[in-house]
ChimeraX commands (.cxc) that place a marker at each C-alpha (Angstrom):
marker #1 position -19.41,3.36,18.55 radius 0.5
marker #1 position -19.87,0.93,15.69 radius 0.5
marker #1 position -19.55,-2.75,16.50 radius 0.5
marker #1 position -17.19,-4.20,13.89 radius 0.5
marker #1 position -17.82,-7.63,12.52 radius 0.5
marker #1 position -14.99,-9.66,11.04 radius 0.5
marker #1 position -16.35,-8.95,7.56 radius 0.5
marker #1 position -16.51,-5.18,8.15 radius 0.5
marker #1 position -12.99,-5.21,9.57 radius 0.5
marker #1 position -11.75,-6.95,6.42 radius 0.5
marker #1 position -13.57,-4.43,4.21 radius 0.5
marker #1 position -12.09,-1.47,6.11 radius 0.5
marker #1 position -8.62,-2.95,6.02 radius 0.5
marker #1 position -8.82,-3.39,2.23 radius 0.5
marker #1 position -9.97,0.23,1.85 radius 0.5
marker #1 position -6.97,1.43,3.87 radius 0.5
marker #1 position -4.59,-0.75,1.83 radius 0.5
marker #1 position -5.95,0.72,-1.40 radius 0.5
marker #1 position -5.62,4.28,-0.09 radius 0.5
marker #1 position -2.03,3.55,0.88 radius 0.5
marker #1 position -1.36,2.09,-2.57 radius 0.5
marker #1 position -2.81,5.18,-4.26 radius 0.5
marker #1 position -0.71,7.48,-2.09 radius 0.5
marker #1 position 2.49,5.52,-2.75 radius 0.5
marker #1 position 1.92,5.73,-6.51 radius 0.5
marker #1 position 1.11,9.44,-6.34 radius 0.5
marker #1 position 4.06,10.38,-4.15 radius 0.5
marker #1 position 6.53,8.26,-6.09 radius 0.5
marker #1 position 5.35,9.95,-9.29 radius 0.5
marker #1 position 5.67,13.41,-7.77 radius 0.5
marker #1 position 9.25,12.65,-6.76 radius 0.5
marker #1 position 10.05,11.09,-10.15 radius 0.5
marker #1 position 11.28,7.85,-8.59 radius 0.5
marker #1 position 11.26,4.37,-10.02 radius 0.5
marker #1 position 9.86,1.53,-7.94 radius 0.5
marker #1 position 13.43,0.34,-7.46 radius 0.5
marker #1 position 14.49,3.73,-6.04 radius 0.5
marker #1 position 11.43,3.98,-3.79 radius 0.5
marker #1 position 11.98,0.42,-2.56 radius 0.5
marker #1 position 15.59,1.22,-1.70 radius 0.5
marker #1 position 14.50,4.28,0.29 radius 0.5
marker #1 position 11.88,2.19,2.11 radius 0.5
marker #1 position 14.38,-0.58,2.78 radius 0.5
marker #1 position 12.44,-3.31,0.97 radius 0.5
marker #1 position 12.77,-5.22,-2.27 radius 0.5
marker #1 position 11.27,-3.86,-5.47 radius 0.5
marker #1 position 8.88,-6.82,-5.49 radius 0.5
marker #1 position 7.60,-5.95,-2.01 radius 0.5
marker #1 position 7.22,-2.31,-2.95 radius 0.5
marker #1 position 5.32,-3.30,-6.09 radius 0.5
marker #1 position 2.91,-5.35,-3.96 radius 0.5
marker #1 position 2.35,-2.32,-1.73 radius 0.5
marker #1 position 1.42,-0.25,-4.80 radius 0.5
marker #1 position -0.96,-3.00,-5.89 radius 0.5
marker #1 position -2.62,-3.08,-2.49 radius 0.5
marker #1 position -1.62,-6.71,-1.99 radius 0.5
marker #1 position -1.82,-7.85,1.62 radius 0.5
marker #1 position 0.33,-10.48,3.27 radius 0.5
marker #1 position -2.46,-11.69,5.51 radius 0.5
marker link #1:1,2 radius 0.2
marker link #1:2,3 radius 0.2
marker link #1:3,4 radius 0.2
marker link #1:4,5 radius 0.2
marker link #1:5,6 radius 0.2
marker link #1:6,7 radius 0.2
marker link #1:7,8 radius 0.2
marker link #1:8,9 radius 0.2
marker link #1:9,10 radius 0.2
marker link #1:10,11 radius 0.2
marker link #1:11,12 radius 0.2
marker link #1:12,13 radius 0.2
marker link #1:13,14 radius 0.2
marker link #1:14,15 radius 0.2
marker link #1:15,16 radius 0.2
marker link #1:16,17 radius 0.2
marker link #1:17,18 radius 0.2
marker link #1:18,19 radius 0.2
marker link #1:19,20 radius 0.2
marker link #1:20,21 radius 0.2
marker link #1:21,22 radius 0.2
marker link #1:22,23 radius 0.2
marker link #1:23,24 radius 0.2
marker link #1:24,25 radius 0.2
marker link #1:25,26 radius 0.2
marker link #1:26,27 radius 0.2
marker link #1:27,28 radius 0.2
marker link #1:28,29 radius 0.2
marker link #1:29,30 radius 0.2
marker link #1:30,31 radius 0.2
marker link #1:31,32 radius 0.2
marker link #1:32,33 radius 0.2
marker link #1:33,34 radius 0.2
marker link #1:34,35 radius 0.2
marker link #1:35,36 radius 0.2
marker link #1:36,37 radius 0.2
marker link #1:37,38 radius 0.2
marker link #1:38,39 radius 0.2
marker link #1:39,40 radius 0.2
marker link #1:40,41 radius 0.2
marker link #1:41,42 radius 0.2
marker link #1:42,43 radius 0.2
marker link #1:43,44 radius 0.2
marker link #1:44,45 radius 0.2
marker link #1:45,46 radius 0.2
marker link #1:46,47 radius 0.2
marker link #1:47,48 radius 0.2
marker link #1:48,49 radius 0.2
marker link #1:49,50 radius 0.2
marker link #1:50,51 radius 0.2
marker link #1:51,52 radius 0.2
marker link #1:52,53 radius 0.2
marker link #1:53,54 radius 0.2
marker link #1:54,55 radius 0.2
marker link #1:55,56 radius 0.2
marker link #1:56,57 radius 0.2
marker link #1:57,58 radius 0.2
marker link #1:58,59 radius 0.2
view
């Protein structure tokens, strides 16, 4: 098993955030939703949802 360093953990986390962002954009497009509609479904503000799609982390 690989021994994660703090730097590698950060790199992996960013990769996962970007994959999530790509999937959110793709799925929202497939459903024909606006960010506002998707945010309402997710129970967050449009601004928060937009940050998710940008891969912006809160940490």
